[in-house]
C-alpha positions as CSV (number, residue, x, y, z in Angstrom):
1,M,88.4,-14.2,-96.5
2,Q,84.9,-13.0,-95.3
3,F,84.7,-9.4,-93.7
4,E,83.4,-9.6,-90.1
5,R,81.0,-6.7,-89.2
6,R,81.8,-5.6,-85.9
7,L,81.3,-2.3,-84.0
8,D,84.9,-1.5,-82.8
9,R,86.6,1.6,-82.2
10,K,87.8,2.0,-85.8
11,L,84.2,1.9,-87.2
12,I,82.9,4.3,-84.6
13,F,85.6,6.8,-85.4
14,S,85.1,6.4,-88.9
15,I,81.5,7.1,-89.0
16,L,81.9,10.0,-86.2
17,A,84.4,11.8,-88.7
18,A,82.4,11.3,-91.9
19,G,79.2,12.4,-89.6
20,I,81.3,15.7,-88.2
21,L,82.4,16.5,-91.8
22,S,78.8,16.0,-92.9
23,F,77.0,17.9,-90.1
24,T,79.6,20.9,-90.7
25,G,78.8,20.9,-94.3
26,V,75.0,21.1,-93.7
27,V,75.3,23.5,-91.2
28,I,77.2,25.9,-93.2
29,E,74.6,25.3,-96.1
30,T,72.1,27.1,-93.9
31,A,74.1,29.3,-92.1
32,M,75.2,31.3,-95.1
33,N,71.6,32.4,-95.9
34,V,71.3,34.7,-93.2
35,T,74.5,36.4,-94.0
36,F,73.2,37.5,-97.2
37,P,72.6,41.4,-96.4
38,S,76.1,41.2,-94.9
39,L,77.6,39.8,-97.7
40,M,75.8,42.2,-100.0
41,K,77.2,45.3,-98.1
42,E,80.6,43.7,-97.8
43,F,81.0,42.9,-101.4
44,S,78.8,45.4,-103.0
45,V,76.7,42.8,-104.9
46,S,73.0,42.4,-105.5
47,T,70.5,40.0,-103.9
48,A,70.5,38.2,-107.3
49,L,74.3,37.6,-107.4
50,V,74.7,36.8,-103.6
51,Q,72.1,34.0,-103.7
52,W,74.7,32.1,-105.8
53,I,76.4,31.5,-102.5
54,T,73.8,29.0,-101.8
55,T,72.8,28.0,-104.9
56,G,76.2,27.1,-106.3
57,Y,76.8,25.1,-103.2
58,L,73.6,23.3,-103.8
59,L,74.2,22.5,-107.3
60,V,77.7,21.3,-106.8
61,L,76.2,18.9,-103.9
62,A,73.4,17.9,-106.1
63,V,76.0,16.9,-108.8
64,V,78.5,15.2,-106.5
65,I,76.2,13.1,-104.4
66,P,74.8,10.8,-107.3
67,L,78.5,10.1,-108.5
68,S,79.2,8.9,-104.8
69,G,78.6,5.2,-106.2
70,Y,81.1,5.6,-108.9
71,L,83.6,7.3,-106.8
72,K,83.2,4.4,-104.0
73,E,84.0,1.8,-106.8
74,R,87.1,3.4,-108.1
75,F,88.6,5.0,-105.0
76,L,89.1,3.8,-101.2
77,M,86.9,5.0,-98.5
78,K,90.0,6.6,-96.9
79,R,91.0,8.3,-99.9
80,L,87.5,9.8,-100.4
81,F,87.5,10.9,-96.9
82,L,90.8,12.7,-97.3
83,T,89.8,14.2,-100.4
84,A,86.1,15.3,-98.8
85,S,88.0,16.9,-95.9
86,G,90.6,18.7,-98.1
87,L,88.0,20.1,-100.4
88,F,85.9,21.5,-97.4
89,I,88.8,22.8,-95.6
90,L,90.4,24.6,-98.6
91,G,87.0,25.9,-99.5
92,T,86.6,27.2,-95.8
93,L,89.8,28.8,-95.9
94,L,89.4,30.3,-99.3
95,G,85.9,31.6,-98.1
96,A,87.2,33.0,-94.9
97,W,90.1,34.9,-96.6
98,S,88.5,35.9,-99.9
99,P,89.0,39.7,-100.9
100,D,86.1,39.2,-103.5
101,F,82.7,37.6,-104.1
102,L,84.3,35.2,-106.9
103,L,86.9,33.7,-104.6
104,L,84.0,33.5,-101.9
105,L,81.8,31.7,-104.4
106,L,84.7,29.4,-105.2
107,G,85.2,28.4,-101.9
108,R,81.7,27.6,-101.4
109,I,81.7,25.5,-104.6
110,L,84.8,23.5,-102.8
111,Q,82.7,23.2,-99.6
112,G,80.0,21.7,-101.7
113,A,82.1,19.2,-103.2
114,G,83.6,18.1,-100.2
115,T,80.2,17.9,-98.3
116,G,78.8,16.1,-101.3
117,I,81.6,13.2,-100.9
118,A,81.1,13.1,-97.0
119,L,77.4,12.7,-96.8
120,P,76.9,9.5,-98.9
121,L,80.2,8.3,-97.4
122,M,78.8,8.2,-93.9
123,F,76.2,6.2,-95.1
124,N,78.2,3.7,-97.1
125,I,80.5,3.3,-94.1
126,I,77.4,2.3,-91.8
127,M,75.8,0.1,-94.6
128,E,78.9,-1.8,-95.5
129,Q,80.7,-2.2,-92.1
130,A,78.1,-1.8,-89.2
131,P,77.0,-4.9,-87.5
132,L,73.6,-5.9,-89.0
133,N,71.9,-5.9,-85.5
134,R,73.1,-2.3,-85.1
135,L,72.1,-1.1,-88.6
136,G,68.8,0.6,-87.7
137,L,70.5,2.5,-84.8
138,M,73.5,3.5,-86.7
139,V,71.5,4.7,-89.7
140,G,69.1,6.7,-87.4
141,A,72.2,8.4,-85.8
142,A,73.4,9.3,-89.2
143,M,69.9,10.7,-90.2
144,L,69.9,12.7,-87.1
145,V,73.1,14.3,-88.1
146,C,71.3,15.3,-91.4
147,A,68.0,16.5,-89.7
148,L,69.7,18.4,-86.8
149,A,72.1,20.5,-88.9
150,P,69.7,22.4,-90.8
151,A,68.0,23.5,-87.7
152,V,71.2,24.7,-86.1
153,G,72.7,26.5,-89.2
154,P,70.7,29.7,-89.2
155,S,71.1,30.5,-85.7
156,M,74.8,29.8,-86.2
157,G,75.1,32.2,-89.1
158,G,73.0,34.8,-87.3
């Protein structure tokens, strides 16, 4: 049976959900940078240690994104989205309620894993399911999510 590419409500909501998760992940990536002085004071850590909040997040992101092809072959997109959402929410809650720096760092690592799954997932959904005559528009909208988020992040974090 041939899969029919059509732009229906299910596809739009799928792209929107993955896009919101991706946008949120990229926003918090850049929002944390402006909080370093506050975090250093709150947790009594040095600049060299607090920078691991961003470095750890980006390292996990850099490892998980290239694994997306492998993950996509082994798991359903729905399961990947639920895993990405769960990791991101768990990391956010852990970071919000962390009494020490190590738990905050662990929360950021979980957020990075969730974002690392969500970003390529958004593009996979578009490339595999969007109608071919709307593919450019949909990819452009997804790129807007990725391009706009770093501009918003620092002002939200500050």
